[in-house]
C-alpha positions in Angstrom: -91.1 78.4 -9.8 -87.9 76.4 -9.1 -84.5 77.4 -10.4 -84.2 74.2 -12.4 -87.4 74.9 -14.4 -86.2 78.5 -15.0 -82.9 77.2 -16.3 -84.6 74.8 -18.7 -86.9 77.6 -20.0 -84.1 80.0 -20.6 -82.1 77.2 -22.3 -85.0 76.3 -24.5 -85.6 79.9 -25.5 -81.9 80.4 -26.3 -81.9 77.2 -28.3 -84.9 78.2 -30.4 -83.4 81.7 -30.9 -80.1 80.3 -32.1 -81.9 78.0 -34.5 -83.9 80.8 -35.9 -80.8 83.0 -36.3 -78.9 80.3 -38.1 -81.8 79.9 -40.6 -82.8 83.5 -41.1 -79.4 85.3 -41.3 -78.0 83.2 -44.3 -81.3 83.4 -46.2 -81.4 87.2 -45.8 -77.8 87.5 -46.9 -78.4 85.4 -49.9 -81.5 87.4 -50.9 -79.6 90.7 -50.5 -76.7 89.3 -52.5 -79.1 88.3 -55.3 -80.7 91.7 -55.3 -77.3 93.5 -55.4 -76.1 91.3 -58.3 -79.3 91.9 -60.3 -79.0 95.7 -59.9 -75.4 95.6 -60.8 -76.2 93.8 -64.0 -79.0 96.3 -64.7 -76.8 99.3 -64.2 -74.1 97.7 -66.5 -76.7 97.2 -69.2 -78.0 100.8 -68.8 -74.4 102.1 -69.1 -73.8 99.9 -72.1 -76.9 101.2 -73.8 -76.0 104.8 -73.0 -72.6 104.3 -74.7 -74.3 102.8 -77.8 -76.7 105.8 -77.8 -73.8 108.2 -77.7 -72.1 106.3 -80.6 -75.2 106.2 -82.7 -75.2 108.3 -85.9 -78.9 109.1 -85.8 -81.6 109.0 -83.1 -83.7 105.8 -82.6 -86.9 106.9 -80.8 -87.8 103.3 -79.7 -84.4 102.8 -78.1 -84.6 106.2 -76.4 -87.9 105.2 -74.9 -86.6 101.8 -73.7 -83.6 103.4 -72.1 -85.8 106.0 -70.4 -88.0 103.2 -69.0 -84.9 101.3 -67.8 -83.5 104.4 -66.1 -86.9 105.1 -64.5 -87.2 101.6 -63.1 -83.6 101.9 -61.8 -84.4 105.1 -60.1 -87.3 103.4 -58.2 -84.9 100.8 -56.8 -87.3 97.8 -56.7 -86.5 94.2 -56.1 -84.9 91.5 -58.3 -87.7 91.5 -60.8 -87.5 95.2 -61.3 -83.8 95.0 -61.9 -84.3 92.2 -64.5 -87.0 94.3 -66.2 -84.7 97.3 -66.3 -81.8 95.2 -67.6 -84.0 93.7 -70.4 -85.2 97.2 -71.5 -81.6 98.4 -71.6 -80.4 95.4 -73.5 -83.1 95.8 -76.1 -82.3 99.5 -76.5 -78.6 98.6 -76.8 -79.5 96.1 -79.6 -81.6 98.7 -81.4 -78.7 101.2 -81.4 -76.1 98.6 -82.4 -78.2 97.4 -85.4 -78.8 101.0 -86.5 -75.1 101.7 -87.2 
């Protein structure tokens, strides 16, 4: 194998590798950022529901169950869809406690 062919092969491999890296790395960062944002919103909703629970004058069993589900989902640390589900459960529990006052 001549040195020229080897240089072209190495250059081609480097070019393909650089192309893949410039495509994969930003996509992975965007996905991770989206996941972190979703979990941040879910944790905020769970905390808000917990505050509403503590401020409630009487227990609301349906809200307690929803908050427990949200906390259980959050403990499992799933993806974006799990975070959104946990957030929805927590928001619904929060609304139940707020309307109970």
